[in-house]
NUKOL-709505 format. One record per residue (C-alpha): y, z, x. Coordinates in steps of 0.02 Angstrom, whole numbers, plus 32768, in hexadecimal, padded with zeros to 4 digits. Layout:
YZX
...
***
This chain:
F5249B85320E
F48C9BBC31E6
F4129B43319E
F3419B6D3164
F3279AE531CC
F34F9B043256
F29F9B763288
F2569AEB324F
F2A79A6032AE
F2999ADA3350
F1CC9AEA3338
F1B99A3C3345
F2249A2833C8
F1BE9ADE3441
F1119AB333E6
F08D9AC93459
F10D9B3534D3
F0E39BF33511
F1B29C0C3501
F2389BC434C8
F2B19B823576
F34B9BB8359D
F3B99B1D3565
F4879B08354D
F4B09B0E348A
F53B9AC93421
F5589B4433A3
F5F69B923365
F6509B1833E5
F6B39AF2332F
F70B9BAD3321
F7C49BC03311
F7B49AEF3303
F8409AAA32C9
F83F9A403231
F7E19A3D318D
F6FF9A4131A4
F6BE99A0312B
F64699DB30C4
F5A0996C30B8
F51B997C300B
F47A9926303F
F40A98F72FB2
F36E98F12FAC
F322986C2F42
F28F98122F01
F27E97552F19
F2B697232E69
F24B96732E97
F1A996E72E6F
F1DC97252DC7
F17696AD2D1F
F20296022D05
F22896712C7C
F28C96DB2CB9
F32796E12C69
F3D697012CE0
F43397542C7B
F3C097F02C7B
F411980F2D39
F4BA98332CD6
F4A798E82CCE
F48A98D12D9D
F51898632DC7
F58398DF2D5E
F54E995B2DCD
F55E98FB2E4E
F62498D22E25
F63999892E12
F626996C2EE6
F6BD98F02EF1
F66698AC2F6F
F6ED982C2FD6
F66997E63045
F5AE97B5300F
F52297853072
F477973C3056
F3C3971B3092
F3F5964830A9
F3F99606315B
F49395C3317A
F4BB95133176
F4EE9516323D
F4359560324A
F3E394E631DD
F42F94583249
F3FD94B232F4
F34794AB32C3
F341940A327E
F37A93D13330
F2D79419338C
F23F94093323
F1E6942633AF
F22A94DB33AD
F23295043321
F1AF94B73282
F1EF94423229
F15194733194
F1A3953E3197
F26595043191
F23C948D311F
F23A950E3084
F2DB956630C6
F34694CD30E2
F37094533060
F3A19389308C
F46893713089
F44692AA307B
F48092A82FB1
F50B930B2FF6
F531929C309C
F537921A3027
F5A2923A2FBF
F64192953048
F602924B3100
F60592D73140
F55C931D31AD
F53A93CB31B1
F5AB94023241
F655938D3202
F62893E4315B
F626948E31A5
F6C2945C3214
F70794263173
F6EE94BF3107
F73B951F3192
F7D394CE3190
F7DF94D030D1
F7CB958F30C0
F85C95A53150
F8BF956D30D1
F85F95983005
F8E795D92FA4
F8D196602F24
F8C295D02E7F
F874953C2EC1
F87E94A42E51
F7D594752E18
F7DE93B42E80
F7E9944B2F07
F750949C2EE1
F6FC94072EC9
F72F93D12F4C
F6FD947D2FA9
F66394702F4B
F61693C52F85
F63993F9304C
F5DA94963042
F54B94392FF7
F56993B53084
F572945630F4
F4CA949330BE
F5189527305E
F4C195232F9F
F50495B42F82
F5B995B62FA1
F5B1950F2F3C
F58E95512EAC
F5FD95EF2EDA
F68795702EBC
F63095122E0F
F63495972DC2
F6EA95B02DE7
F71895112D83
F71195102CC7
F68694C42C67
F706941B2C59
F71C94022CFE
F67794252D35
F658937A2D43
F65292FF2DDE
F6D992B42E44
F73F92EE2EFE
F6A792E12F58
F62C92FC2EC5
F5C992652E8D
F54E92742DF1
F4A092AB2E6B
F521933A2EAD
F54493872DF7
F48993612DD2
F45D93C52E5C
F4DD94602E26
F49A942D2D93
F3E894752DC9
F40494FF2E31
F47495472DA0
F3D295852D4D
F36195852DF5
F30A962A2E06
F35C96742EB6
F3B6970E2EDB
F43296B92F47
F48896462EBE
F44F96CE2E10
F47097752E6F
F515973F2EFC
F55196A32EB5
F56E96D92DF8
F5A6977C2E46
F631971E2EC2
F66F96B72E57
F681973C2DC8
F6D897972E5B
F74896F82E85
F70196E62F4D
F70996312F97
F646964B2FE0
F5B096BC2FF3
F59E96B730C2
F4C4969930E5
F48E970A3168
F3B896E03174
F38796BF3226
F2C196783265
F2EB964C32F7
F2B496F93349
F20C96F732D5
F1D2965C3311
F14696C1337A
F0D0963A33FE
F033966433A4
EF87961133F3
EF27961B3368
EF61962532CC
EECC96543277
EEA196ED32C1
EF73971732AD
EF5D96FB31E2
EEA4975431EC
EEEC97EB3251
EF94982131E4
EF3497F93158
EEC098783179
EF4798EC31A0
EF9798D630F3
EEE598ED309B
EEEA999F310B
EF7299BD30C5
EF7C9986300B
EF1F9A172FCA
EFCC9A6E2FD0
F0379A0E2F8A
EFCB99D82F13
F0329A572E8B
F0AB9A0E2ECC
F0AF99862EA7
F05A997A2E13
F11099F12DD0
F18099442E03
F10698DF2DC3
F12399332D26
F1D499392D2D
F1E8987D2D52
F15F985E2CC1
F1FF98CF2C49
F28698612C95
F2F298FF2CC1
F33998C02D58
F3AC99572D64
F31399CF2D55
F2A5996A2DD8
F341994A2E3C
F35F99FA2E44
F2A19A202E6A
F28F99BB2F02
F32899F52F49
F3059A8D2F4F
F2CE9AF53006
F2239B1A2FE5
F1EC9A832FA1
F2329A1F3032
F1E39A9F309F
F1339A793040
F14599BD3047
F17599AB30E7
F0FC9A283130
F06599A930BC
F0A99920312D
F0ED994B31BE
F0B099E531E6
F00099AA31D2
F01F99183236
F05399AC32B8
EF7899B532B2
EF2D992D32CE
EEC3995C337F
EEAB98933393
EEB39859344F
EF3E97F43432
EF9E987733DD
EFC997F23349
F02098873317
F07C98CC3385
F0C9980C3373
F0E697F632D4
F155988A32CC
F1BA985A3361
F1D597B032FD
F20698003275
F27D988232C7
F2B897F83322
F2EC97A7328B
F330982C3234
F3BF985532CD
F3D597A532D6
F3F497B33217
F46B9842321F
F4E497E8329B
F4F7976B322F
F53B97E731AA
F59E9841322E
F5EA97B53252
F61B976C3197
F68A980F3191
F6B7982B325A
F77897E7322D
F77B98483197
F786991531D2
F77C9988313B
F70498FB30D6
F6A6992D3035
F5FB98BA3058
F55A987E2FED
F4BD9843304F
F45A98222FE1
F39C98123042
F2D3981F3019
F2C598CF2FDC
F24098DA30A0
F2E398BD30F8
F339993930BA
F31499F13117
F32D998031C9
F3E899413197
F41599DE315C
F3EF9A2431F0
F42D999C3268
F4D3999931FA
F4CD9A4B31FB
F4D79A4A32B0
F58799C632C0
F6129A1C32E0
F6A09A3D324B
F62499EE31D9
F5CC9AA1315D
F5269A5130F3
F5529A80303B
F4BC9ACB2FD0
F4659A462F60
F4189ADA2F08
F4D99AFB2EB9
F5209A562EBD
F4979A122E3C
F4A09ABC2DE6
F4349B252D9A
***
């Protein structure tokens, strides 16, 4: 299908070229395809962690109602999987632990409670979900929540926790007092993986959410990090004026607490285009001899390619699935473009899904 972001991506790929060269193409390969088509809604999100501490998660309810009406069967989030966190931890010389730390939580408490390291916990989750009943018992939910925590999949653990009756949200079946305290703390954390994805997944009766982030591809090698930072910040400064009114409108909606209006605004194609032009488009104009801007965008695009592959993997065994991909709004143009090129996949108009 044709999407507004395709010309942008092609422009990036052909930047500096006098003309496009002939290439093979997969457009239309799925014409006449047998079976249902997947419907993917990419929700560009703000990072709730940046909102004031007195942010009331109840203001998200109108947004959750709209997303529930889409009836997603698969929900993906911008989080690194337990498997990838384990990989990053095993190669500290390749992946700087100071950069990985904010994205990968410790599983020490969950390992002590369950006896499972991350690989064993991931395997246990997979075995459990293969025979997961339609009506699991509270004991089964507690056990799976504990196993998710050991697998470094906190949003899925919270998805199970929130499906327990209030009286059953207690220690037992793998959850000890420390893990219960952790889950209780997570319940109020300002995080879209929890307050949007996990709440929606629990509301819809899902067993889990799927982590789709990836930071292996944007691990670019920079000899002079200070010079790189100066160059990229200069590019951002150059693009800031054009985006000023847009950013002010976004901040005003945040202050007003109208989260549905905020999400409608940041998912508008014109707003998204302005946001990425003032960031990545500006970076591509960086004239440093080290080509820092191009390297920055290359890392960004590699990250998006790997993230989208994780989203695709989340529904590869479910042709015709309805999928909600929740991701930082700057990723949405790449997600829409790349997912729109997948066979048997239709990208849903976020503006229509969120209403007028």
